[in-house]
C-alpha angles and dihedrals in degrees: 000000000000092000091053091054091049092052092050091049092049092051090049091053092049091049092052090049091054090053094048098047113068113230115261125234090261095053113122089222096053118126118264111280116245117248115253111246113251119242092232132035114266095248093051091046089052091053094051093052119091092003093283092147090058092057091049092055092046090053092049090049093051093047093048092049091051095052093044097049100039117077124218125252114236115219114265114255122230094255093050091045091052091051091049092050092048091051093046095052102031092110111090096004123112127219126278092257093056108043143007122229134188116317111222126191130187127191125176146050129357128237134238140221122304120202115234114257096018110119118236115252111264109253128216107223133182119207116194112206088019094149092062131093100274095025095058092052090050090051089052091055095046093049091047089051090057103254129135110248131199115192120204116193137147091203095235089136100353124089132212089222088072090063103030092108089063099048094097094047113108089211092059129078129178122203123185103218140134112234089216083080119063120252131192118223138151109229140142099224139019124209106192111201101138110130136094104260108184123079092238091057103038094045090054090073109006095175091054089048096057092041090053090051096047105033095033091053091044092053094047092047089050089052091049091051094049097049099030095242126158112250128211121189121198105214129173145239085246089082086080090060112201095346123215091198126070123224098022121227123205088248090062111094097199140231103271137183113207095188103044128110092260094046093095087069101030097047091039091059092045089053090047090055090049092052091048094053093043090054089049094050098036104033100023093238111167105239143179127194122199118188105207122207127193108326128184138178144102119342094031114147105252095219102038093120098244125135101250095040090049091052092047093046092049092047092051090049091045092240127144113272112250118225110194123218120353093324094244097102118109131221137189112232127186134177115246095241090056090050093050092050090052093048090051092048090048091054094052096042116117103209137047102282141194107185140161096043092124 
């Protein structure tokens, strides 16, 4: 009993001693030592390690040299652009007095200066009717240029085979949709081509044809207004009706028939042009209008009832070529690649234009 009391007393004395003597720096129970402040901030210390600062200065030097030595490209004026277009497409085109080509109009904002060597920002573009004859060639050009393309088509006249070579491209997207119904997208530009264009196709369902022209254009213009996108409408030479003037100028308003068999297409396109200009004047939508004349090239439908395709189909089938009327009528023909280049130029023009009336 005595020994137990002595042990308890000894432990109490030791405990009081531990409280009285402050723990030394080597004590296992000492508080965590504070970190010594570094002589330089952490970010600066990071830059000085492994010669990172040297690489930063070299990059700044290269960039500064590039911008100092390289001049800037001024935007091309309308007169210079017209001369360039005429030079680019002089081969195979006749003079103004002989033939009329596609009338192209542009209404909207102007562009700025682009430094040489700086890549253009990749655009996100929707092409309605992009699986069709002209639309698929336009998609080829936009993809080749480096833009992201969304194709909207209900495949009434378009074919997936025209776009199959783009299906694995991450910058390409295909949506099966009828433009008569609204659609919500976020894009920079809208190329509106959706409409049956050959007599065989638009006469098959004339009511659907005029509804596609009117409601489809209205929906795409509404989309352009909401998201602030530039809008391009592909119109037609048929807006002149059965013209009494050859070649037709854009100031000629035509000789139209609002109740004929072709009126579903002709009047539909005229209404589409009216809607486009009303959205431009009333809602300040930036718009372009391209009046397309007879176009031919790969991916044409063989039996669409047009002049060139009829000649080609009869030649393939070894049939006599049919010349309609007295053979004295004139037509304006253009290859599809020329048309696509003009449409693209029209869309990127910076002033109200009226080109390809050579």
